[in-house]
A tleap script that builds the chain and sets N, CA, C and O, in Angstrom:
source leaprc.protein.ff14SB
mol = sequence {
  NLEU ASP SER SER SER TYR VAL ALA THR VAL
  ALA LYS SER LYS SER LEU ASP GLU ARG LYS
  ILE VAL VAL ILE PHE CYS ALA LYS THR SER
  CYS ASN TYR PHE ASP PRO GLU TYR GLY THR
  CYS TYR CYS CYS PRO ASP ILE ASN ARG GLU
  GLU ASN CYS HIE LEU THR LEU GLN GLU CYS
  ARG ALA ASN CYS ALA THR CYS LYS PRO LYS
  CYS CSER
}
set mol.1.N position { 161.111 22.037 77.831 }
set mol.1.CA position { 159.901 22.337 78.579 }
set mol.1.C position { 160.273 22.479 80.038 }
set mol.1.O position { 160.906 21.591 80.608 }
set mol.2.N position { 159.887 23.583 80.647 }
set mol.2.CA position { 160.262 23.851 82.027 }
set mol.2.C position { 159.010 24.119 82.843 }
set mol.2.O position { 158.429 25.200 82.743 }
set mol.3.N position { 158.590 23.162 83.642 }
set mol.3.CA position { 157.368 23.310 84.416 }
set mol.3.C position { 157.618 24.219 85.607 }
set mol.3.O position { 158.585 24.031 86.346 }
set mol.4.N position { 156.737 25.217 85.798 }
set mol.4.CA position { 156.943 26.157 86.882 }
set mol.4.C position { 155.897 26.067 87.978 }
set mol.4.O position { 156.215 26.298 89.144 }
set mol.5.N position { 154.663 25.737 87.638 }
set mol.5.CA position { 153.641 25.631 88.673 }
set mol.5.C position { 152.439 24.870 88.144 }
set mol.5.O position { 152.262 24.719 86.935 }
set mol.6.N position { 151.620 24.394 89.063 }
set mol.6.CA position { 150.418 23.669 88.700 }
set mol.6.C position { 149.198 24.433 89.181 }
set mol.6.O position { 149.212 25.054 90.244 }
set mol.7.N position { 148.144 24.377 88.383 }
set mol.7.CA position { 146.899 25.046 88.718 }
set mol.7.C position { 145.826 23.981 88.768 }
set mol.7.O position { 145.654 23.235 87.804 }
set mol.8.N position { 145.118 23.894 89.847 }
set mol.8.CA position { 144.005 22.956 89.956 }
set mol.8.C position { 142.728 23.762 90.057 }
set mol.8.O position { 142.614 24.661 90.890 }
set mol.9.N position { 141.778 23.441 89.214 }
set mol.9.CA position { 140.499 24.119 89.233 }
set mol.9.C position { 139.489 23.203 89.882 }
set mol.9.O position { 139.377 22.034 89.513 }
set mol.10.N position { 138.764 23.716 90.829 }
set mol.10.CA position { 137.735 22.934 91.492 }
set mol.10.C position { 136.394 23.588 91.207 }
set mol.10.O position { 136.203 24.778 91.457 }
set mol.11.N position { 135.472 22.797 90.682 }
set mol.11.CA position { 134.132 23.310 90.398 }
set mol.11.C position { 133.135 22.540 91.257 }
set mol.11.O position { 133.037 21.318 91.152 }
set mol.12.N position { 132.398 23.247 92.103 }
set mol.12.CA position { 131.402 22.603 92.945 }
set mol.12.C position { 130.031 22.798 92.318 }
set mol.12.O position { 129.778 23.791 91.636 }
set mol.13.N position { 129.160 21.841 92.561 }
set mol.13.CA position { 127.796 21.986 92.081 }
set mol.13.C position { 127.094 23.070 92.882 }
set mol.13.O position { 127.553 23.443 93.961 }
set mol.14.N position { 125.988 23.577 92.363 }
set mol.14.CA position { 125.269 24.655 93.040 }
set mol.14.C position { 124.596 24.167 94.314 }
set mol.14.O position { 124.443 24.933 95.265 }
set mol.15.N position { 124.201 22.923 94.343 }
set mol.15.CA position { 123.532 22.387 95.505 }
set mol.15.C position { 124.555 21.744 96.443 }
set mol.15.O position { 125.259 20.814 96.050 }
set mol.16.N position { 124.637 22.232 97.668 }
set mol.16.CA position { 125.578 21.656 98.626 }
set mol.16.C position { 125.188 20.242 99.018 }
set mol.16.O position { 126.035 19.472 99.471 }
set mol.17.N position { 123.911 19.885 98.849 }
set mol.17.CA position { 123.466 18.548 99.203 }
set mol.17.C position { 124.046 17.486 98.271 }
set mol.17.O position { 124.198 16.332 98.672 }
set mol.18.N position { 124.371 17.861 97.033 }
set mol.18.CA position { 124.894 16.890 96.075 }
set mol.18.C position { 126.357 16.570 96.353 }
set mol.18.O position { 126.810 15.467 96.047 }
set mol.19.N position { 127.098 17.501 96.920 }
set mol.19.CA position { 128.507 17.326 97.270 }
set mol.19.C position { 129.341 16.766 96.118 }
set mol.19.O position { 130.062 15.784 96.290 }
set mol.20.N position { 129.244 17.382 94.964 }
set mol.20.CA position { 130.020 16.970 93.798 }
set mol.20.C position { 131.169 17.944 93.585 }
set mol.20.O position { 130.968 19.158 93.573 }
set mol.21.N position { 132.359 17.413 93.420 }
set mol.21.CA position { 133.543 18.221 93.169 }
set mol.21.C position { 134.233 17.676 91.926 }
set mol.21.O position { 134.382 16.464 91.770 }
set mol.22.N position { 134.650 18.574 91.046 }
set mol.22.CA position { 135.392 18.199 89.847 }
set mol.22.C position { 136.723 18.933 89.891 }
set mol.22.O position { 136.758 20.145 90.099 }
set mol.23.N position { 137.819 18.206 89.697 }
set mol.23.CA position { 139.152 18.796 89.731 }
set mol.23.C position { 139.776 18.689 88.342 }
set mol.23.O position { 139.744 17.626 87.722 }
set mol.24.N position { 140.343 19.791 87.856 }
set mol.24.CA position { 141.030 19.821 86.566 }
set mol.24.C position { 142.438 20.340 86.824 }
set mol.24.O position { 142.605 21.445 87.340 }
set mol.25.N position { 143.457 19.550 86.468 }
set mol.25.CA position { 144.843 19.955 86.677 }
set mol.25.C position { 145.430 20.518 85.390 }
set mol.25.O position { 145.358 19.880 84.340 }
set mol.26.N position { 146.005 21.702 85.468 }
set mol.26.CA position { 146.700 22.332 84.356 }
set mol.26.C position { 148.032 22.860 84.867 }
set mol.26.O position { 148.083 23.513 85.909 }
set mol.27.N position { 149.110 22.582 84.141 }
set mol.27.CA position { 150.433 23.067 84.533 }
set mol.27.C position { 150.744 24.346 83.773 }
set mol.27.O position { 150.669 24.381 82.545 }
set mol.28.N position { 151.095 25.405 84.514 }
set mol.28.CA position { 151.556 26.645 83.875 }
set mol.28.C position { 153.050 26.471 83.654 }
set mol.28.O position { 153.798 26.234 84.602 }
set mol.29.N position { 153.481 26.585 82.421 }
set mol.29.CA position { 154.871 26.296 82.095 }
set mol.29.C position { 155.346 27.161 80.940 }
set mol.29.O position { 154.579 27.962 80.407 }
set mol.30.N position { 156.574 27.010 80.559 }
set mol.30.CA position { 157.113 27.670 79.368 }
set mol.30.C position { 157.313 26.608 78.303 }
set mol.30.O position { 157.890 25.554 78.569 }
set mol.31.N position { 156.841 26.882 77.111 }
set mol.31.CA position { 157.019 25.915 76.028 }
set mol.31.C position { 157.208 26.674 74.713 }
set mol.31.O position { 156.875 27.855 74.609 }
set mol.32.N position { 157.738 25.986 73.732 }
set mol.32.CA position { 157.922 26.608 72.420 }
set mol.32.C position { 156.956 26.040 71.388 }
set mol.32.O position { 157.225 26.118 70.189 }
set mol.33.N position { 155.853 25.479 71.822 }
set mol.33.CA position { 154.851 24.942 70.899 }
set mol.33.C position { 154.143 26.053 70.125 }
set mol.33.O position { 153.784 25.861 68.963 }
set mol.34.N position { 153.940 27.201 70.748 }
set mol.34.CA position { 153.192 28.291 70.135 }
set mol.34.C position { 154.058 29.508 69.839 }
set mol.34.O position { 153.694 30.352 69.020 }
set mol.35.N position { 155.201 29.596 70.504 }
set mol.35.CA position { 156.094 30.739 70.378 }
set mol.35.C position { 157.531 30.219 70.434 }
set mol.35.O position { 157.920 29.614 71.433 }
set mol.36.N position { 158.331 30.440 69.381 }
set mol.36.CA position { 159.699 29.918 69.387 }
set mol.36.C position { 160.572 30.488 70.505 }
set mol.36.O position { 161.651 29.961 70.774 }
set mol.37.N position { 160.118 31.552 71.154 }
set mol.37.CA position { 160.878 32.178 72.238 }
set mol.37.C position { 160.487 31.619 73.615 }
set mol.37.O position { 160.814 32.236 74.629 }
set mol.38.N position { 159.817 30.501 73.680 }
set mol.38.CA position { 159.379 29.879 74.932 }
set mol.38.C position { 158.468 30.789 75.733 }
set mol.38.O position { 158.870 31.362 76.745 }
set mol.39.N position { 157.241 30.912 75.267 }
set mol.39.CA position { 156.235 31.686 75.976 }
set mol.39.C position { 155.496 30.818 76.975 }
set mol.39.O position { 155.725 29.612 77.062 }
set mol.40.N position { 154.607 31.446 77.724 }
set mol.40.CA position { 153.801 30.728 78.710 }
set mol.40.C position { 152.750 29.890 78.015 }
set mol.40.O position { 152.111 30.339 77.064 }
set mol.41.N position { 152.575 28.673 78.494 }
set mol.41.CA position { 151.488 27.825 78.027 }
set mol.41.C position { 150.958 27.033 79.218 }
set mol.41.O position { 151.590 26.991 80.274 }
set mol.42.N position { 149.814 26.416 79.047 }
set mol.42.CA position { 149.145 25.654 80.103 }
set mol.42.C position { 148.912 24.253 79.576 }
set mol.42.O position { 148.326 24.072 78.509 }
set mol.43.N position { 149.375 23.258 80.329 }
set mol.43.CA position { 149.339 21.883 79.832 }
set mol.43.C position { 148.620 20.954 80.797 }
set mol.43.O position { 148.665 21.129 82.014 }
set mol.44.N position { 147.952 19.956 80.214 }
set mol.44.CA position { 147.381 18.859 80.986 }
set mol.44.C position { 148.553 18.097 81.603 }
set mol.44.O position { 149.696 18.352 81.224 }
set mol.45.N position { 148.319 17.174 82.535 }
set mol.45.CA position { 149.428 16.549 83.260 }
set mol.45.C position { 150.618 16.064 82.434 }
set mol.45.O position { 151.745 16.129 82.926 }
set mol.46.N position { 150.429 15.589 81.220 }
set mol.46.CA position { 151.570 15.164 80.403 }
set mol.46.C position { 152.052 16.354 79.579 }
set mol.46.O position { 151.619 16.539 78.442 }
set mol.47.N position { 152.954 17.168 80.154 }
set mol.47.CA position { 153.388 18.406 79.507 }
set mol.47.C position { 154.386 18.174 78.377 }
set mol.47.O position { 154.780 19.124 77.700 }
set mol.48.N position { 154.801 16.931 78.165 }
set mol.48.CA position { 155.771 16.629 77.112 }
set mol.48.C position { 155.123 16.397 75.755 }
set mol.48.O position { 155.825 16.122 74.781 }
set mol.49.N position { 153.822 16.499 75.669 }
set mol.49.CA position { 153.114 16.297 74.403 }
set mol.49.C position { 152.414 17.587 73.996 }
set mol.49.O position { 151.638 18.150 74.768 }
set mol.50.N position { 152.685 18.044 72.800 }
set mol.50.CA position { 152.147 19.316 72.324 }
set mol.50.C position { 150.621 19.355 72.361 }
set mol.50.O position { 150.044 20.392 72.687 }
set mol.51.N position { 149.969 18.263 72.041 }
set mol.51.CA position { 148.496 18.259 72.004 }
set mol.51.C position { 147.876 18.435 73.391 }
set mol.51.O position { 146.680 18.705 73.490 }
set mol.52.N position { 148.653 18.289 74.457 }
set mol.52.CA position { 148.156 18.503 75.812 }
set mol.52.C position { 148.356 19.933 76.288 }
set mol.52.O position { 147.964 20.267 77.406 }
set mol.53.N position { 148.963 20.788 75.459 }
set mol.53.CA position { 149.272 22.155 75.871 }
set mol.53.C position { 148.405 23.169 75.125 }
set mol.53.O position { 148.015 22.959 73.976 }
set mol.54.N position { 148.120 24.266 75.808 }
set mol.54.CA position { 147.200 25.279 75.292 }
set mol.54.C position { 147.731 26.665 75.601 }
set mol.54.O position { 148.525 26.844 76.524 }
set mol.55.N position { 147.290 27.648 74.825 }
set mol.55.CA position { 147.746 29.028 75.015 }
set mol.55.C position { 147.160 29.688 76.249 }
set mol.55.O position { 147.799 30.549 76.854 }
set mol.56.N position { 145.951 29.297 76.630 }
set mol.56.CA position { 145.301 29.943 77.770 }
set mol.56.C position { 144.883 28.907 78.812 }
set mol.56.O position { 144.710 27.728 78.505 }
set mol.57.N position { 144.726 29.370 80.040 }
set mol.57.CA position { 144.255 28.500 81.108 }
set mol.57.C position { 142.836 28.012 80.813 }
set mol.57.O position { 142.498 26.867 81.115 }
set mol.58.N position { 142.013 28.870 80.227 }
set mol.58.CA position { 140.639 28.489 79.902 }
set mol.58.C position { 140.618 27.339 78.889 }
set mol.58.O position { 139.820 26.412 79.029 }
set mol.59.N position { 141.487 27.389 77.867 }
set mol.59.CA position { 141.566 26.301 76.889 }
set mol.59.C position { 142.033 25.016 77.561 }
set mol.59.O position { 141.528 23.934 77.263 }
set mol.60.N position { 142.987 25.135 78.457 }
set mol.60.CA position { 143.488 23.968 79.180 }
set mol.60.C position { 142.367 23.336 79.995 }
set mol.60.O position { 142.161 22.123 79.936 }
set mol.61.N position { 141.647 24.149 80.752 }
set mol.61.CA position { 140.535 23.635 81.559 }
set mol.61.C position { 139.481 22.936 80.699 }
set mol.61.O position { 138.904 21.928 81.110 }
set mol.62.N position { 139.238 23.471 79.518 }
set mol.62.CA position { 138.214 22.908 78.646 }
set mol.62.C position { 138.650 21.598 77.999 }
set mol.62.O position { 137.802 20.817 77.568 }
set mol.63.N position { 139.959 21.341 77.921 }
set mol.63.CA position { 140.442 20.177 77.188 }
set mol.63.C position { 141.116 19.104 78.031 }
set mol.63.O position { 141.341 18.001 77.531 }
set mol.64.N position { 141.443 19.378 79.274 }
set mol.64.CA position { 142.093 18.367 80.121 }
set mol.64.C position { 141.052 17.446 80.734 }
set mol.64.O position { 139.886 17.807 80.893 }
set mol.65.N position { 141.500 16.257 81.070 }
set mol.65.CA position { 140.612 15.296 81.719 }
set mol.65.C position { 140.233 15.818 83.107 }
set mol.65.O position { 140.982 16.572 83.728 }
set mol.66.N position { 139.071 15.407 83.574 }
set mol.66.CA position { 138.613 15.818 84.897 }
set mol.66.C position { 138.765 14.664 85.878 }
set mol.66.O position { 138.789 13.496 85.493 }
set mol.67.N position { 138.863 15.012 87.127 }
set mol.67.CA position { 138.919 14.032 88.215 }
set mol.67.C position { 137.704 14.288 89.086 }
set mol.67.O position { 137.499 15.406 89.559 }
set mol.68.N position { 136.900 13.263 89.298 }
set mol.68.CA position { 135.705 13.405 90.119 }
set mol.68.C position { 135.844 12.487 91.337 }
set mol.68.O position { 135.288 11.389 91.369 }
set mol.69.N position { 136.597 12.958 92.336 }
set mol.69.CA position { 136.836 12.114 93.502 }
set mol.69.C position { 135.583 11.921 94.336 }
set mol.69.O position { 134.703 12.780 94.366 }
set mol.70.N position { 135.515 10.805 94.999 }
set mol.70.CA position { 134.413 10.550 95.915 }
set mol.70.C position { 134.822 11.072 97.285 }
set mol.70.O position { 135.775 10.577 97.887 }
set mol.71.N position { 134.105 12.062 97.768 }
set mol.71.CA position { 134.422 12.673 99.047 }
set mol.71.C position { 133.391 12.226 100.086 }
set mol.71.O position { 132.222 12.012 99.764 }
set mol.72.N position { 133.831 12.092 101.312 }
set mol.72.CA position { 132.870 11.718 102.363 }
set mol.72.C position { 132.908 12.707 103.501 }
set mol.72.O position { 132.170 12.556 104.474 }
savepdb mol mol.pdb
quit
């Protein structure tokens, strides 16, 4: 497994008064979980476990844990 870059998705609520931010981390990497030739996959922070990796960034975002930091 060779990690090449990380993608963080930030989703803000529609109301600026609520000031809610959600962060989802997905690593874009090469893995052989889906393709024996080491194709691109997207993994939650623990990229060494197959169940944390997905074929698309959208699948990764939908399945990785979220971080909801308190901002001031």
